[in-house]
MDAnalysis code that builds the backbone (N, CA, C; Angstrom):
import MDAnalysis as mda
import numpy as np

u = mda.Universe.empty(687, n_residues=229, atom_resindex=np.repeat(np.arange(229), 3), trajectory=True)
u.add_TopologyAttr("name", ["N", "CA", "C"] * 229)
u.add_TopologyAttr("resid", np.arange(1, 230))
u.add_TopologyAttr("resname", ["MET", "THR", "VAL", "PRO", "LEU", "PRO", "PRO", "LEU", "PRO", "PRO", "ILE", "GLY", "ASP", "ASP", "GLU", "SER", "TYR", "ARG", "PRO", "GLY", "GLY", "ARG", "SER", "VAL", "LEU", "ASP", "ILE", "LEU", "THR", "GLU", "GLU", "HIS", "GLU", "GLN", "ILE", "VAL", "ALA", "LEU", "CYS", "ARG", "GLU", "LEU", "THR", "ASP", "ALA", "GLY", "THR", "SER", "VAL", "GLU", "ARG", "ARG", "ARG", "GLU", "VAL", "ALA", "GLU", "VAL", "VAL", "ALA", "ALA", "THR", "LEU", "THR", "ARG", "HIS", "LEU", "SER", "ALA", "GLU", "GLN", "GLN", "TYR", "LEU", "HIS", "PRO", "ALA", "VAL", "ARG", "ALA", "VAL", "VAL", "GLY", "ASP", "GLY", "ALA", "ALA", "VAL", "VAL", "ASP", "ARG", "GLN", "ALA", "GLY", "ALA", "ASP", "ARG", "ALA", "MET", "GLU", "ASP", "ALA", "LEU", "GLN", "GLU", "LEU", "LEU", "ASP", "SER", "ASP", "PRO", "ASP", "GLU", "LEU", "GLU", "PHE", "GLY", "ARG", "LEU", "ALA", "GLU", "ARG", "VAL", "ALA", "GLY", "GLU", "VAL", "HIS", "ARG", "HIS", "VAL", "THR", "ALA", "ALA", "THR", "GLN", "ASP", "ILE", "PHE", "PRO", "GLY", "LEU", "ARG", "ALA", "GLY", "ALA", "SER", "GLU", "ALA", "GLU", "LEU", "ILE", "ARG", "LEU", "GLY", "ASN", "ARG", "VAL", "GLU", "ILE", "ALA", "GLU", "GLU", "ALA", "ALA", "PRO", "THR", "ARG", "PRO", "HIS", "PRO", "ASP", "VAL", "PRO", "ASN", "SER", "PRO", "HIS", "TRP", "ASN", "LYS", "LEU", "VAL", "ASP", "PRO", "ALA", "LEU", "GLY", "VAL", "VAL", "ASP", "LYS", "VAL", "ARG", "ASP", "ALA", "VAL", "THR", "GLY", "ARG", "PRO", "THR", "TYR", "ALA", "GLU", "ASP", "LEU", "ALA", "ASP", "ASP", "ASP", "ALA", "SER", "GLU", "SER", "THR", "VAL", "THR", "ASP", "GLY", "ARG", "SER", "GLU", "ARG", "ASN", "LEU", "ARG", "THR", "THR"])
u.atoms.positions = np.array([
    [-162.570, 105.665, 67.278],
    [-161.404, 105.894, 67.033],
    [-161.645, 107.292, 67.419],
    [-160.465, 108.359, 68.282],
    [-160.504, 109.338, 68.304],
    [-159.115, 110.569, 67.553],
    [-159.528, 111.766, 67.571],
    [-158.691, 112.448, 66.679],
    [-156.908, 112.321, 67.539],
    [-156.314, 112.292, 67.245],
    [-154.884, 112.319, 67.463],
    [-154.356, 113.205, 68.002],
    [-154.443, 113.967, 69.434],
    [-154.075, 115.177, 69.945],
    [-153.537, 114.830, 71.251],
    [-152.550, 116.005, 71.391],
    [-151.869, 115.884, 72.413],
    [-152.753, 115.567, 74.005],
    [-152.362, 114.939, 74.867],
    [-153.559, 114.491, 76.182],
    [-153.573, 116.179, 77.084],
    [-154.853, 116.578, 77.387],
    [-154.914, 117.659, 77.858],
    [-154.766, 117.379, 79.618],
    [-154.349, 118.572, 80.109],
    [-154.297, 117.888, 81.774],
    [-155.169, 117.902, 82.555],
    [-155.575, 117.168, 83.458],
    [-156.706, 116.519, 84.331],
    [-157.760, 117.687, 84.034],
    [-159.213, 117.323, 84.137],
    [-159.993, 118.386, 83.588],
    [-161.075, 118.346, 84.752],
    [-161.134, 117.127, 85.588],
    [-161.935, 116.651, 87.045],
    [-163.038, 115.514, 85.618],
    [-164.233, 115.965, 86.655],
    [-165.249, 114.898, 85.666],
    [-166.252, 115.766, 84.816],
    [-165.901, 117.181, 84.231],
    [-166.781, 117.682, 83.524],
    [-166.707, 117.153, 82.309],
    [-168.118, 116.525, 82.028],
    [-168.129, 115.934, 80.863],
    [-168.608, 117.029, 79.743],
    [-168.785, 118.133, 80.045],
    [-169.166, 118.981, 79.246],
    [-168.403, 120.190, 78.980],
    [-166.836, 119.951, 79.577],
    [-166.052, 120.379, 79.140],
    [-165.641, 121.019, 77.688],
    [-165.607, 122.329, 77.285],
    [-165.493, 122.901, 75.903],
    [-164.431, 123.944, 75.846],
    [-163.180, 123.715, 75.085],
    [-162.133, 124.007, 75.363],
    [-162.160, 126.065, 74.209],
    [-161.580, 126.378, 74.119],
    [-161.738, 127.918, 74.161],
    [-160.981, 127.735, 72.656],
    [-161.811, 128.455, 71.470],
    [-161.503, 128.573, 69.916],
    [-162.556, 128.119, 69.149],
    [-162.129, 128.152, 68.323],
    [-162.720, 127.909, 66.722],
    [-162.932, 126.450, 66.518],
    [-163.659, 126.319, 65.763],
    [-163.635, 124.560, 65.099],
    [-163.065, 124.551, 63.928],
    [-162.231, 123.726, 63.725],
    [-160.879, 123.544, 62.600],
    [-162.070, 123.914, 61.051],
    [-163.439, 123.555, 61.207],
    [-164.352, 123.304, 60.248],
    [-164.061, 124.426, 59.676],
    [-164.268, 125.520, 60.707],
    [-165.111, 126.876, 60.706],
    [-163.719, 128.106, 60.107],
    [-162.245, 127.542, 60.744],
    [-161.149, 128.123, 60.388],
    [-161.035, 127.940, 58.734],
    [-160.654, 126.385, 58.587],
    [-160.665, 125.912, 57.235],
    [-161.419, 126.614, 55.999],
    [-162.973, 126.656, 56.356],
    [-163.793, 127.111, 55.399],
    [-163.567, 128.392, 54.855],
    [-163.319, 129.232, 55.978],
    [-163.076, 130.619, 55.957],
    [-161.279, 130.847, 55.479],
    [-160.715, 130.270, 55.380],
    [-159.687, 130.650, 54.585],
    [-159.709, 130.157, 53.246],
    [-160.789, 128.667, 52.718],
    [-161.284, 128.852, 51.592],
    [-161.710, 129.833, 50.849],
    [-162.393, 130.183, 51.660],
    [-163.307, 130.962, 51.046],
    [-162.249, 132.915, 50.697],
    [-161.415, 132.837, 51.309],
    [-160.342, 134.023, 51.113],
    [-159.539, 133.874, 50.212],
    [-158.892, 132.504, 49.745],
    [-157.686, 132.469, 48.948],
    [-159.186, 132.415, 47.597],
    [-160.307, 131.796, 47.692],
    [-160.997, 131.534, 46.045],
    [-161.079, 133.194, 45.751],
    [-161.727, 133.963, 47.209],
    [-161.538, 135.585, 46.246],
    [-160.153, 135.803, 45.951],
    [-159.009, 135.621, 46.322],
    [-158.459, 136.035, 46.131],
    [-157.484, 135.613, 44.818],
    [-157.808, 134.566, 44.703],
    [-157.414, 133.687, 42.868],
    [-158.813, 134.329, 41.778],
    [-159.922, 134.950, 42.426],
    [-160.539, 135.798, 41.886],
    [-160.130, 136.762, 41.009],
    [-159.761, 137.664, 41.840],
    [-158.921, 139.001, 41.220],
    [-157.083, 138.878, 40.739],
    [-156.915, 137.470, 41.188],
    [-155.428, 137.053, 40.107],
    [-155.477, 137.022, 38.569],
    [-156.669, 136.148, 38.671],
    [-157.283, 135.839, 37.083],
    [-158.336, 136.740, 36.841],
    [-158.514, 138.076, 36.786],
    [-159.759, 139.022, 36.238],
    [-158.498, 139.759, 35.399],
    [-158.709, 139.621, 34.527],
    [-158.379, 140.448, 33.559],
    [-158.140, 141.700, 33.555],
    [-158.866, 142.530, 34.563],
    [-158.654, 144.066, 34.855],
    [-157.679, 144.269, 35.813],
    [-157.373, 143.474, 36.333],
    [-156.108, 143.459, 37.306],
    [-155.086, 143.963, 36.571],
    [-154.606, 145.146, 37.214],
    [-153.405, 145.597, 36.602],
    [-151.830, 144.337, 36.615],
    [-150.696, 144.708, 36.444],
    [-149.653, 143.782, 36.062],
    [-149.147, 144.091, 37.331],
    [-148.505, 145.284, 37.928],
    [-148.313, 144.855, 39.605],
    [-148.950, 144.607, 40.454],
    [-150.476, 145.168, 40.174],
    [-150.794, 144.187, 41.224],
    [-151.858, 143.246, 41.441],
    [-151.444, 142.301, 40.272],
    [-151.136, 140.718, 40.140],
    [-149.665, 140.168, 40.317],
    [-149.066, 140.880, 40.549],
    [-148.021, 140.238, 41.122],
    [-147.669, 140.439, 42.903],
    [-148.294, 141.359, 43.265],
    [-148.429, 141.357, 44.962],
    [-149.597, 140.392, 45.358],
    [-150.291, 140.001, 44.625],
    [-152.085, 139.514, 44.931],
    [-151.184, 137.967, 44.670],
    [-150.222, 137.316, 43.658],
    [-149.962, 135.839, 43.295],
    [-148.834, 135.800, 44.797],
    [-148.477, 136.799, 45.209],
    [-147.244, 136.171, 46.093],
    [-148.330, 135.795, 47.532],
    [-149.375, 137.117, 47.852],
    [-150.391, 136.502, 48.891],
    [-150.937, 135.392, 48.908],
    [-151.368, 135.120, 47.822],
    [-152.160, 133.592, 47.562],
    [-151.126, 132.894, 47.610],
    [-149.730, 132.674, 47.114],
    [-148.786, 131.590, 47.230],
    [-148.218, 131.343, 49.313],
    [-148.390, 132.712, 49.367],
    [-148.026, 132.405, 50.780],
    [-149.294, 132.068, 52.085],
    [-150.266, 132.401, 51.318],
    [-151.642, 131.890, 52.182],
    [-151.867, 130.585, 51.810],
    [-151.926, 130.150, 50.544],
    [-152.331, 128.404, 50.790],
    [-150.930, 127.791, 50.997],
    [-149.478, 128.099, 51.059],
    [-148.955, 127.514, 51.630],
    [-148.559, 127.544, 52.957],
    [-149.138, 128.612, 53.995],
    [-149.558, 127.961, 54.889],
    [-150.450, 127.313, 55.724],
    [-151.773, 127.220, 55.171],
    [-152.702, 126.252, 54.921],
    [-152.531, 125.165, 54.510],
    [-151.596, 124.766, 53.141],
    [-151.506, 123.514, 53.465],
    [-150.374, 122.881, 54.317],
    [-149.739, 123.551, 54.979],
    [-148.785, 122.963, 55.589],
    [-149.535, 122.724, 57.582],
    [-150.156, 123.453, 57.121],
    [-151.428, 123.067, 58.647],
    [-151.953, 122.292, 58.574],
    [-152.698, 122.038, 57.213],
    [-153.823, 121.025, 56.970],
    [-152.700, 119.316, 56.969],
    [-151.589, 119.496, 56.680],
    [-150.615, 118.571, 56.615],
    [-150.429, 118.059, 57.856],
    [-150.552, 118.716, 58.587],
    [-149.719, 118.449, 59.929],
    [-150.923, 118.028, 60.779],
    [-151.867, 118.301, 60.592],
    [-152.999, 118.123, 62.043],
    [-154.674, 117.773, 61.117],
    [-154.625, 118.332, 60.116],
    [-156.199, 117.477, 59.279],
    [-156.140, 116.641, 58.483],
    [-154.965, 116.114, 58.155],
    [-155.016, 114.851, 57.334],
    [-154.570, 113.642, 58.746],
    [-153.688, 113.795, 59.585],
    [-153.848, 112.944, 60.456],
    [-155.283, 112.726, 61.443],
    [-155.996, 113.786, 61.714],
    [-157.244, 113.632, 62.039],
    [-158.124, 113.039, 61.324],
    [-157.744, 112.845, 60.080],
    [-159.050, 112.603, 58.540],
    [-158.820, 111.042, 58.801],
    [-157.353, 110.148, 58.784],
    [-156.870, 109.380, 58.678],
    [-157.720, 108.287, 59.963],
    [-157.865, 108.977, 61.091],
    [-158.117, 108.544, 62.377],
    [-159.321, 108.366, 62.121],
    [-160.607, 109.176, 62.181],
    [-161.420, 108.839, 61.913],
    [-162.514, 108.782, 61.007],
    [-161.977, 108.780, 59.913],
    [-163.089, 108.890, 58.771],
    [-163.408, 107.660, 57.955],
    [-163.684, 106.560, 57.623],
    [-163.581, 105.737, 57.509],
    [-162.517, 104.891, 56.243],
    [-162.919, 105.684, 55.063],
    [-161.883, 105.921, 54.239],
    [-161.205, 106.684, 53.996],
    [-160.683, 107.298, 55.185],
    [-159.691, 108.458, 55.523],
    [-158.430, 108.370, 54.922],
    [-157.916, 106.959, 55.153],
    [-156.465, 107.256, 54.163],
    [-156.424, 107.507, 52.877],
    [-157.395, 106.675, 52.095],
    [-157.552, 106.919, 50.861],
    [-157.846, 108.401, 50.143],
    [-158.969, 109.159, 50.876],
    [-158.815, 110.698, 50.976],
    [-157.671, 111.154, 51.180],
    [-157.231, 111.305, 52.240],
    [-156.175, 111.845, 52.513],
    [-154.682, 112.118, 51.554],
    [-154.514, 110.762, 50.775],
    [-153.405, 110.186, 49.894],
    [-154.002, 110.974, 48.960],
    [-154.876, 110.769, 48.307],
    [-155.982, 111.384, 46.856],
    [-155.522, 113.026, 47.051],
    [-156.009, 113.699, 48.376],
    [-156.013, 114.779, 48.442],
    [-154.483, 115.315, 48.377],
    [-153.150, 114.140, 49.222],
    [-152.044, 114.875, 49.276],
    [-151.371, 115.200, 47.906],
    [-151.892, 114.192, 47.074],
    [-151.059, 113.993, 46.432],
    [-151.312, 115.149, 44.949],
    [-152.774, 115.971, 45.216],
    [-153.611, 117.148, 44.097],
    [-152.895, 118.023, 44.769],
    [-152.102, 117.811, 45.899],
    [-152.041, 119.192, 46.700],
    [-150.973, 119.800, 46.358],
    [-149.605, 118.639, 46.170],
    [-148.316, 118.403, 45.966],
    [-148.018, 119.143, 44.190],
    [-149.780, 118.702, 43.495],
    [-149.658, 119.409, 41.830],
    [-149.771, 121.058, 42.215],
    [-150.661, 121.312, 43.220],
    [-150.752, 122.778, 43.210],
    [-149.651, 123.150, 43.788],
    [-148.536, 122.851, 44.951],
    [-147.480, 123.730, 45.270],
    [-146.253, 123.606, 44.344],
    [-146.710, 122.875, 42.999],
    [-145.388, 122.635, 41.741],
    [-146.130, 124.023, 40.662],
    [-147.509, 124.341, 40.933],
    [-147.707, 125.121, 39.873],
    [-148.095, 126.467, 40.597],
    [-147.845, 126.621, 42.452],
    [-147.557, 128.170, 42.610],
    [-146.244, 128.050, 42.741],
    [-145.320, 127.456, 42.585],
    [-143.567, 128.124, 42.339],
    [-143.540, 128.363, 41.026],
    [-144.333, 127.492, 39.956],
    [-143.922, 128.462, 38.712],
    [-144.407, 129.710, 38.683],
    [-145.933, 129.480, 39.437],
    [-146.185, 131.095, 39.067],
    [-145.187, 132.752, 39.714],
    [-144.778, 132.122, 41.007],
    [-143.993, 133.085, 41.549],
    [-142.779, 133.215, 40.412],
    [-142.529, 132.264, 40.007],
    [-141.011, 132.293, 39.027],
    [-141.361, 133.168, 37.350],
    [-142.693, 133.167, 36.868],
    [-143.093, 133.416, 36.219],
    [-143.108, 135.116, 36.186],
    [-143.511, 135.772, 34.998],
    [-143.351, 137.270, 35.117],
    [-144.770, 137.971, 34.241],
    [-145.169, 138.439, 35.564],
    [-147.074, 139.150, 35.362],
    [-147.219, 139.558, 33.868],
    [-146.121, 140.247, 33.420],
    [-146.561, 140.900, 32.135],
    [-146.670, 140.202, 30.799],
    [-146.468, 138.344, 31.089],
    [-146.199, 137.543, 29.817],
    [-147.687, 136.531, 30.169],
    [-147.734, 135.906, 28.909],
    [-148.749, 135.772, 28.440],
    [-148.967, 134.028, 29.606],
    [-148.057, 133.514, 29.931],
    [-147.729, 132.216, 30.460],
    [-147.809, 132.391, 33.015],
    [-148.226, 134.017, 32.807],
    [-148.299, 133.920, 33.795],
    [-149.672, 133.486, 33.929],
    [-150.481, 134.404, 33.183],
    [-151.851, 134.356, 33.072],
    [-152.585, 132.469, 32.734],
    [-151.625, 131.585, 31.873],
    [-151.851, 130.827, 32.549],
    [-151.706, 129.681, 33.316],
    [-151.028, 130.069, 34.158],
    [-150.535, 129.523, 35.414],
    [-151.597, 129.850, 36.693],
    [-151.740, 131.665, 36.533],
    [-152.911, 131.689, 37.146],
    [-154.003, 130.969, 37.568],
    [-154.600, 130.811, 36.065],
    [-155.318, 129.965, 35.722],
    [-155.966, 128.668, 36.482],
    [-154.070, 127.909, 36.246],
    [-154.114, 127.027, 36.784],
    [-154.011, 126.370, 38.276],
    [-153.710, 127.639, 38.799],
    [-153.638, 127.562, 40.233],
    [-154.750, 127.824, 40.481],
    [-155.272, 128.677, 40.463],
    [-157.371, 128.989, 40.582],
    [-157.554, 127.608, 40.571],
    [-157.746, 126.824, 39.434],
    [-158.362, 125.476, 39.065],
    [-157.644, 124.641, 40.150],
    [-156.866, 124.555, 40.806],
    [-156.129, 123.749, 41.710],
    [-156.880, 124.226, 43.179],
    [-156.803, 125.697, 43.320],
    [-157.492, 126.120, 44.411],
    [-159.312, 125.578, 44.765],
    [-159.629, 125.289, 43.196],
    [-161.048, 124.974, 43.472],
    [-161.268, 123.349, 43.505],
    [-160.653, 122.499, 43.037],
    [-160.154, 121.098, 43.100],
    [-160.080, 121.174, 44.603],
    [-159.249, 121.141, 45.107],
    [-158.727, 121.671, 46.765],
    [-160.367, 122.031, 47.178],
    [-160.850, 122.976, 47.278],
    [-161.754, 123.544, 47.932],
    [-162.962, 122.142, 47.968],
    [-163.158, 122.366, 47.003],
    [-164.663, 121.065, 46.243],
    [-163.996, 119.851, 47.222],
    [-162.915, 118.958, 47.287],
    [-162.475, 117.948, 47.698],
    [-162.902, 117.940, 48.928],
    [-162.187, 118.921, 49.835],
    [-162.233, 119.253, 51.398],
    [-163.741, 119.139, 51.488],
    [-164.489, 120.081, 51.000],
    [-165.983, 120.416, 51.465],
    [-166.838, 119.162, 51.084],
    [-166.478, 118.169, 50.214],
    [-167.386, 116.670, 50.064],
    [-166.683, 115.799, 50.672],
    [-165.690, 115.686, 50.584],
    [-164.978, 114.348, 50.858],
    [-164.376, 114.434, 52.537],
    [-164.001, 115.784, 52.745],
    [-163.278, 115.560, 54.102],
    [-164.270, 116.065, 54.973],
    [-164.843, 117.110, 55.198],
    [-165.440, 117.858, 56.489],
    [-166.827, 116.995, 56.702],
    [-167.582, 116.662, 55.790],
    [-168.817, 116.019, 56.332],
    [-167.929, 114.841, 57.618],
    [-167.181, 113.821, 57.056],
    [-166.517, 112.713, 57.628],
    [-166.017, 112.880, 58.748],
    [-165.309, 114.283, 59.100],
    [-164.492, 114.583, 60.145],
    [-165.777, 115.114, 61.453],
    [-166.524, 115.685, 60.656],
    [-167.737, 116.185, 61.469],
    [-168.736, 115.422, 62.101],
    [-168.681, 114.036, 61.535],
    [-169.192, 112.974, 62.210],
    [-168.692, 112.526, 63.106],
    [-167.338, 112.080, 62.600],
    [-166.257, 111.333, 63.437],
    [-165.436, 112.020, 64.560],
    [-166.027, 113.193, 64.536],
    [-165.159, 114.124, 66.222],
    [-165.899, 114.315, 66.932],
    [-165.405, 115.075, 68.186],
    [-166.798, 115.805, 68.674],
    [-166.273, 117.258, 68.489],
    [-167.033, 118.037, 69.102],
    [-167.177, 119.481, 69.169],
    [-165.227, 119.711, 70.105],
    [-165.080, 118.900, 70.945],
    [-164.052, 119.516, 71.669],
    [-162.779, 119.222, 70.577],
    [-162.581, 118.008, 70.392],
    [-161.994, 118.069, 69.313],
    [-161.734, 118.653, 68.208],
    [-162.961, 119.236, 67.438],
    [-162.285, 120.247, 66.568],
    [-162.476, 121.425, 66.863],
    [-162.277, 121.848, 67.907],
    [-162.017, 123.036, 68.633],
    [-160.631, 122.396, 68.995],
    [-160.092, 122.004, 69.510],
    [-158.127, 121.672, 69.510],
    [-158.014, 121.422, 68.142],
    [-158.389, 120.803, 67.079],
    [-157.789, 121.231, 66.140],
    [-157.575, 121.997, 65.386],
    [-158.942, 122.751, 65.676],
    [-158.273, 124.449, 64.825],
    [-157.602, 125.341, 65.433],
    [-157.563, 125.160, 66.753],
    [-156.405, 125.754, 67.173],
    [-154.798, 125.524, 67.327],
    [-154.885, 123.922, 67.144],
    [-153.445, 123.685, 66.594],
    [-153.214, 124.112, 65.273],
    [-154.026, 124.248, 64.187],
    [-154.074, 124.494, 62.706],
    [-153.604, 126.074, 63.231],
    [-153.604, 127.137, 63.626],
    [-154.114, 128.322, 63.597],
    [-152.457, 128.320, 64.691],
    [-152.336, 127.491, 65.352],
    [-150.650, 127.911, 65.595],
    [-149.452, 127.518, 64.833],
    [-149.884, 126.209, 63.718],
    [-148.870, 125.711, 63.047],
    [-148.804, 126.713, 61.912],
    [-150.064, 127.677, 61.195],
    [-150.019, 128.484, 60.352],
    [-148.850, 129.687, 60.590],
    [-149.112, 129.977, 62.293],
    [-147.665, 131.188, 62.504],
    [-146.635, 130.915, 61.954],
    [-146.448, 129.456, 62.396],
    [-145.133, 128.935, 61.836],
    [-144.448, 128.454, 60.580],
    [-145.195, 128.532, 59.473],
    [-145.833, 127.180, 58.870],
    [-144.583, 128.532, 57.991],
    [-144.394, 128.246, 57.078],
    [-143.546, 128.666, 55.421],
    [-144.714, 129.497, 54.808],
    [-143.649, 130.923, 54.445],
    [-144.811, 131.502, 53.101],
    [-144.621, 131.055, 51.941],
    [-143.691, 130.411, 51.442],
    [-143.254, 129.674, 50.075],
    [-143.461, 128.435, 49.604],
    [-144.063, 127.729, 48.828],
    [-143.698, 126.402, 48.744],
    [-142.611, 125.975, 48.121],
    [-142.285, 124.710, 48.849],
    [-141.691, 124.160, 48.851],
    [-141.920, 122.594, 48.376],
    [-142.191, 122.600, 46.927],
    [-142.159, 121.292, 46.620],
    [-141.220, 120.077, 46.603],
    [-140.236, 120.185, 46.573],
    [-139.731, 119.042, 47.233],
    [-139.212, 118.667, 48.317],
    [-140.211, 119.260, 49.622],
    [-139.829, 118.675, 50.785],
    [-140.949, 117.610, 50.940],
    [-140.430, 116.572, 51.643],
    [-141.760, 115.189, 51.872],
    [-142.447, 115.601, 52.479],
    [-143.677, 114.955, 52.127],
    [-145.043, 115.278, 52.992],
    [-145.528, 114.361, 53.504],
    [-145.221, 114.923, 55.099],
    [-145.610, 113.602, 55.939],
    [-146.064, 114.450, 57.196],
    [-146.820, 114.091, 57.795],
    [-147.080, 114.967, 59.169],
    [-146.331, 115.529, 60.180],
    [-145.186, 113.955, 60.656],
    [-143.891, 114.376, 61.519],
    [-142.996, 114.685, 60.689],
    [-142.609, 114.959, 59.688],
    [-142.239, 115.571, 58.874],
    [-141.857, 116.728, 59.068],
    [-143.202, 117.158, 58.172],
    [-144.160, 118.677, 58.371],
    [-143.763, 119.575, 59.579],
    [-144.347, 118.572, 60.765],
    [-143.825, 119.535, 61.888],
    [-142.372, 119.580, 62.585],
    [-141.474, 119.433, 61.960],
    [-139.695, 119.304, 62.020],
    [-139.361, 120.223, 61.381],
    [-139.469, 119.747, 60.284],
    [-139.284, 121.014, 59.346],
    [-139.719, 122.284, 59.232],
    [-141.212, 122.638, 58.648],
    [-141.904, 123.490, 58.276],
    [-141.477, 124.769, 59.205],
    [-141.621, 124.598, 60.462],
    [-141.317, 125.824, 61.497],
    [-139.875, 126.679, 60.653],
    [-138.989, 125.606, 60.381],
    [-137.733, 126.052, 60.102],
    [-137.660, 126.476, 58.995],
    [-138.360, 126.581, 57.983],
    [-138.364, 126.721, 56.526],
    [-138.921, 128.018, 56.898],
    [-139.871, 128.365, 57.480],
    [-140.895, 128.984, 57.819],
    [-139.823, 130.884, 58.614],
    [-139.257, 130.320, 59.339],
    [-138.021, 131.520, 60.098],
    [-137.185, 131.722, 58.855],
    [-136.659, 131.251, 57.661],
    [-136.197, 131.179, 56.748],
    [-136.692, 132.146, 55.968],
    [-138.387, 131.701, 55.581],
    [-139.124, 132.092, 54.345],
    [-139.640, 133.805, 55.241],
    [-139.643, 134.122, 56.205],
    [-139.696, 135.249, 57.410],
    [-139.236, 136.297, 57.002],
    [-137.775, 135.923, 57.378],
    [-136.869, 136.759, 57.204],
    [-136.522, 137.175, 55.844],
    [-136.791, 136.516, 54.555],
    [-136.573, 137.090, 53.379],
    [-137.659, 137.946, 52.736],
    [-139.062, 137.336, 53.974],
    [-140.082, 138.381, 53.411],
    [-139.681, 139.955, 54.385],
    [-139.606, 139.674, 55.216],
    [-138.681, 140.985, 55.825],
    [-137.442, 141.936, 55.281],
    [-137.391, 141.400, 54.194],
    [-135.803, 142.494, 53.515],
    [-136.221, 142.590, 52.667],
    [-137.219, 142.096, 51.557],
    [-137.945, 142.402, 50.858],
    [-139.310, 142.971, 50.839],
    [-139.779, 142.831, 51.821],
    [-140.974, 143.592, 51.718],
    [-142.358, 143.156, 50.834],
    [-141.999, 141.935, 50.804],
    [-142.664, 141.053, 50.205],
    [-144.082, 141.059, 51.366],
    [-145.848, 141.113, 50.268],
    [-146.648, 141.357, 50.610],
    [-147.125, 139.695, 51.099],
    [-147.696, 139.059, 52.349],
    [-147.784, 137.677, 52.821],
    [-149.308, 137.310, 53.112],
    [-149.969, 138.683, 53.837],
    [-151.236, 138.116, 53.844],
    [-151.992, 139.417, 53.029],
    [-153.843, 138.974, 53.138],
    [-154.329, 140.061, 52.015],
    [-154.235, 141.679, 52.814],
    [-154.008, 141.677, 54.268],
    [-154.145, 143.176, 54.585],
    [-153.011, 143.973, 53.809],
    [-151.880, 142.642, 53.697],
    [-150.326, 143.723, 53.378],
    [-150.468, 144.107, 52.005],
    [-151.748, 143.889, 51.299],
    [-152.165, 144.255, 50.003],
    [-152.284, 145.990, 49.842],
    [-151.807, 146.856, 48.704],
    [-152.335, 148.509, 48.801],
    [-153.832, 148.303, 48.713],
    [-154.434, 149.520, 49.081],
    [-155.897, 149.562, 49.306],
    [-156.417, 149.644, 47.376],
    [-157.699, 148.598, 47.566],
    [-158.106, 148.471, 46.024],
    [-159.734, 148.229, 46.806],
    [-160.282, 149.296, 46.184],
    [-162.103, 149.558, 45.989],
    [-162.345, 147.745, 45.762],
    [-161.778, 147.351, 44.723],
    [-162.170, 145.797, 44.057],
    [-162.144, 144.868, 45.113],
    [-160.530, 144.604, 45.403],
    [-160.345, 143.843, 46.790],
    [-160.949, 143.742, 47.364],
    [-161.036, 145.042, 48.064],
    [-161.853, 144.949, 49.944],
    [-162.838, 144.478, 49.486],
    [-164.296, 144.490, 49.083],
    [-165.013, 143.764, 48.562],
    [-165.100, 142.166, 48.803],
    [-163.811, 141.882, 48.152],
    [-163.738, 140.142, 48.112],
    [-162.858, 139.534, 49.058],
    [-162.287, 140.318, 49.280],
    [-161.034, 139.658, 50.525],
    [-161.152, 139.766, 51.974],
    [-161.415, 139.331, 52.394],
    [-161.774, 139.126, 54.177],
    [-159.855, 138.788, 54.442],
    [-160.311, 139.476, 56.204],
    [-158.950, 139.403, 56.733],
    [-159.107, 138.199, 57.468],
    [-158.409, 137.087, 56.878],
    [-158.600, 135.725, 57.681],
    [-157.415, 135.598, 58.936],
    [-156.434, 136.986, 59.233],
    [-156.352, 136.530, 60.885],
    [-156.859, 137.539, 62.119],
    [-157.989, 137.695, 61.681],
    [-158.462, 138.130, 63.145],
    [-158.591, 138.003, 64.002],
    [-159.043, 136.537, 63.935],
    [-158.956, 135.674, 64.776],
    [-157.682, 134.762, 65.233],
    [-156.805, 135.376, 65.016],
    [-155.802, 133.647, 64.955],
    [-154.689, 134.249, 66.339],
    [-155.560, 133.887, 67.476],
    [-154.829, 134.024, 68.752],
    [-154.494, 132.653, 69.065],
    [-153.765, 132.596, 69.482],
    [-152.879, 131.569, 70.205],
    [-153.571, 130.948, 71.331],
    [-153.413, 129.685, 70.996],
    [-154.130, 128.720, 72.431],
    [-153.589, 127.700, 72.987],
    [-153.609, 127.538, 73.903],
    [-152.793, 126.115, 74.653],
    [-154.046, 125.376, 74.565],
    [-153.621, 124.069, 73.982],
    [-154.563, 123.216, 73.984],
    [-153.903, 121.769, 74.263],
])
């Protein structure tokens, strides 16, 4: 079976064709590392109350974009080329829904209250679960079942999807690839208008300079160029 992707224009008989871009596995692994680093700062007892709120907003926005893109493109690919892909995706999607619920509760809480710290730890735990499942249950099967060109084209699609994705959790929105492709861009427009009006930070580089964070949080947007796939 092949990864479900839109057909390419005719490329002749060149079997060595390689699209431009990065593998979806490299992109998602880099994002996982960035999110883990953000969660480390979020749960650090030495992080100030004001900084915690800002980091929480960036964690929520980064995770929401990440999950939206995975639901739209990674999950269908895993279902198509991994032997037990349907079961793996169903488990991951169900657990990710719980993570979205935790994110929403975190954003609704006050960072100077004990409940905020508990919720931050819960989100960090969900992130650890998500990354472990992806690394152990998803990526190896996808690497074995998809071609290099397919992985790159998936990476391009993921980056495009993240550009249009929501920046706030919407746990009540149905979770399916077809629905996400229709609804998430519209939610993304609304979220980004709200972000612009309020000055909300949504990327790691939007955070105020901080020596501790600079050493752990990398720029996840360095190579997010839109490509035709």
